[in-house]
N, C-alpha and C positions, 0 to 999 in steps of 0.2 A: 441386107448389111450382113457383115460379120461383126459381132459385137461382143466385147471380153471384158471378162470383171475380173477384177483383184481381192480378193479378199485375206485377212491373217487366219481365219479361220472360217467354221461351217454350225458352230455353235450358238443357241438362242439369243445371246446377250452382242450386246456393239452394234446395234446395226444392219447386221445380216440379213434380216428381214428383208430389209428394204433392197435390196439384190436380188436375193432368191426371188421376189413376189416381181421384180420388175424384168429378172430375166423370164420368168413366168411369161408376163404378160407377151415378151418382146417375141419369145418361142410361139406362142398363137397365134401372133399375126406375122408367122412367116418368118422373121430373123434367125439367124445362127447365132446362139449363145455359147460361148467359153466360158467357166468359172475356173479359177487360178486362185488354185491354196497350198500351202504348206506341204498337209496331209493328203489331196490330192482323191479325199472320200466325200461320196455323197453327204449331205445333209441327211442325219435321220431325223430329225421333227419334222420336216417341213417338205414336199416333194420337188424337186426341182425337175424341169425338163429338159435342161438345156447341157451340155456335156461337162465331164468337171475333171479336171486332170490337177498336176500337180502343177508346183507353182515353177519351176524350173520348165516346165515344157514348153511355157509362153514364148519362149526364145525362138521357139523354132515355129512357130505362127504369125500370121499375119493378118488384122484386122481392120474395120472401117472406124471404130470405134474404141478404143479403151478406158476405162474407169475404175478408180481408185478411190476410196477414202481415207485413209492412216499410211503412217509414215513403215509401219514394218513389211508394206509389198510395195514401195515408192520405187524402188529401185529399179529392179521387175518390170514395176507397170510402165516404168519411159523405157527403158531397156525393149521392150515387146517392140515390134514395130505397125505402126498405126497409122490410118491417115490422121484421125485426130486424137489428143490425149486431152480427157476431161475429170476433173479432180472433184469429189464430192464432197463440198463441205457438212453433217450432219452434226456437227458438236458446236457450243462455245467453246472457246480455248481450245480446238483442235491441236491436239501436240503435231498431225502431219502437213498443218497449214501454213509455215514457214519453208519448209520445201517446196509447198504449191507456189508462192506468194514469189520467190525468188527466180520462181521456172515461168520467164515471159511469157514461151507459146504453149502454154497450159491452157485451155478452156478450164473455168470457172463454173460451179452448182451452188447450191445452197439448198436445204432443206426445210425452211421456213423463214416466213416474211422478215423477221426480226434479222437473224442470221442475213439476210440474203440482204438487210441494207446497211447491216454493218460490214460485211465483207465487200460490197463495193466501194464502201470509204475509205476500208484499210489499202483494197488492191488497186483503186481508181484503173476499172476495170469492168467492162460487163460483166455480171453475176447469172447466170442461165437460170430461170425457175425452176425449180428442181422440188415444189412445195407439194405433197400430199402423204396420203398413203392409205387405205383399207380398201379392206375384201369385202364387199358388202354379201355376197354370196354365200358368207362364212358368218361374221359377227351382224345379228340382225335380232331385232324383239323377241322374245317369246315367251309372254308374260303368263303361263302356265308355270313355268320354270321357277316365279316368284312368289316364291307363299307369304302370306299374310302377314304372319307373325314368326318367331319372332324378326327383327330388322334386320338385314344382313349387311356388313359393312365390308367392303372388296380395297383391297392395295395391294401393290409389288411389294413383297417381302425383304427385295435385298436391301442387308444392313449392311455389307461389306463396303457401299459405297453409300457416305454421308448425301452426297447429293441424289440419291434419290430420293430422301426424307422419311425414310419410313420410320423410323425411332422418334423423330417429331410429330410425325403422325400419331405413335400409337399413344405417346406420353400426351396428345391436344383431345383423343381418345378418352382417354381414361380422367381427362379432366371438368368431362360434361357426363359420363355415367350418370352421376345420381338426378340429372333434371330432365335427360330426355327418356321415351321408353323404351324396355330391353333392348338390347342390339346384341347381336354376334360379330365377332370381327373375323375374318379368312383374309390370310398373308400366301402369296402365292409366290414360286421364285425354281428357278433352274439349276441345278447341280452338275458341274462336269468340267472338262481341261478348261483354265482361263478362270474357272469360276467356282474353284471350288472349296470356298468356306459355307458352312453350313450356318444358312441364318438363323437356324432356331438354337445354337447353341449360346449363351448370355441375354437370352431374349427376353424379357419383362413383360409377360403376357399375363391379358387376364384370363382366368376360368373361363371367358366367354371366346375364347380367341385362340384359332388354328394354325396350323401351316398346311399349303399343301404345296410338294415338294414337286418338281416335273410332271406336272399336268402336262397331255398329248394336248393336239389345237383343239379335239371335241371338249375336253373337258373344261378348257381357259374359258372356250365360246357359253359351256353352261354355268361356269363360274359367273363368269359377266351378266349371262340374262338372268341368274336367279340375288345379284343383287340389288339390293335397294339404293345404296350410296355406292360411286365410287371415290377415292381420295388417293390425290397423286399435287406432292409438294416436289417437285424438281426442282432444281437451279442447273445452270448450267444445262440445259438441254437442248439437241435441235426441235427435234419434230416428237413430241410426248406420243406415243403408237397407244401407248398403254389406256389413257383418257377418252381417245378417237375411239377405241375398239369397244371402250364402256358406253360412252354417248350410243353409235351404231346398236348399240344390244338394249340401250332403253335403260341406262342407269342414269339417277341424278348423280352428277359428276361435281365435286368439289377440287378448284384445281389452283396453284399458282399460277402465273403467265408463261412463264419458264415450258416454250414449247405448245403454247394450247392456245395462242393468243389468234393464228388462223381461223380457228373452228369452235373457238368455245366464245361467249359475248355473255357476259356475265351478268345474272339475272334475267335473262332469255332461256338460255337454253343450257346454261351450268352456274355454279357460282363459283367466280373468281376470287383470291383471296392474296390481292397487291401486296401484300409485306408477309413474306415468310418470317413466319413469328409464330409460337403453339397459341397465343394471345389470341389474334385475329383468325387462325386456324380455327382454333376452337369457339369460337363467336360463328363462324360459318356453320360448324357440325353441330353446333346448338337448333341453329334458325334448320337445316334441312334436316334433320332428325326429331324435333318437332315438330315440325309445319307438316302436316298429311298432304295437306289443297298443295304447298309450296314443291314438296318431293313430287307429286303427281304431275303437274305443271312441268319442270324440269326433266322430268323421264318421257312423259310424250312429244315436250319441241327436242331433247335430245339428237334423236336418229332422222329429224327432219335435213333437206340438201343437201348432207354428204356425199353423195353422187360424184361433186365437183373434187372431191379425194382421191377419189378411186385410184388403186396402181395401174389400170387400163389407160385411164385418161392422162395420169402421168406418164406414163411410159411413150406415149402418141407426142406429151406436151413438148417434153423431153428434147424428142428426134427433129421436133418442127423448129426447135430454137439452135441446130447442131449450124455454122458456117458451112458454106463449098470444102469440100476437099480440098487440103490442104491451107486451107484460112490460116486456119489455128492448130496450135498443137500435133503438128505433123512430122517432125525432125524426131529422129530416133536416137537414142544416146548410147 
């Protein structure tokens, strides 16, 4: 197949990894993948095996499947000549979803169970199973990276978006500091076009906290592997990549349900905080930081059974659900 992917940029944020990883899986399976975005440059932070071209080049190409997930490239995506057009919903309250829902010829997919169910109820048409996303060859446990003391707590440091919950987690950690063993806090974030606000500015960090800015992929893996506890307190997420990556590396994960309910099971392989509030988050953090047996059990259970969520399986699953050519999404605008 010829597969065309449409993105607003190729930076580290905004769900871009999903399309790069799927593109790599499809390329490895023998498909021809083209990635179109305004800049036209290849991604610098993650290797991409397909072709990368400027957005305007899409009008001179034809594909068997075109995929978009944002409003910024929607017009170019729909003008592109393709047998099937698929809108891939990856966020709650997706800003491009209104455009997709008005277009009855579009195929729809979603990247989590809750999002798929909500989208199907709203769209009143089938929504493809686009659930999953992890590369276990990259994200895997390495117990030798995890020191006995002090405990290390890791979290996404993006403070410019409240839905990430970074400041909520920091406040919750500060609330439990005197009642649990000593721990250090590590935050990570990537800066670049479209995400230029430095999260360190104005951050209320304790002395035992530090930021890692623009980690390479290898550095990111080592951060996951070295942490004892990973905390995700997102809201309005589709698929929480960071929580699953941390679990794959054997961290004890504390998370909210947003983006995690497909793979996180409360009390089994993670602690799930159902109410996104500092009091409930602090209670879960106190439990996992203060109970080494609980932490060890969650850590050992976290990486089990994640193969079903691999990018390669997702890439195969998505293509297997496509209708016959021309059955949907085939009209060129």
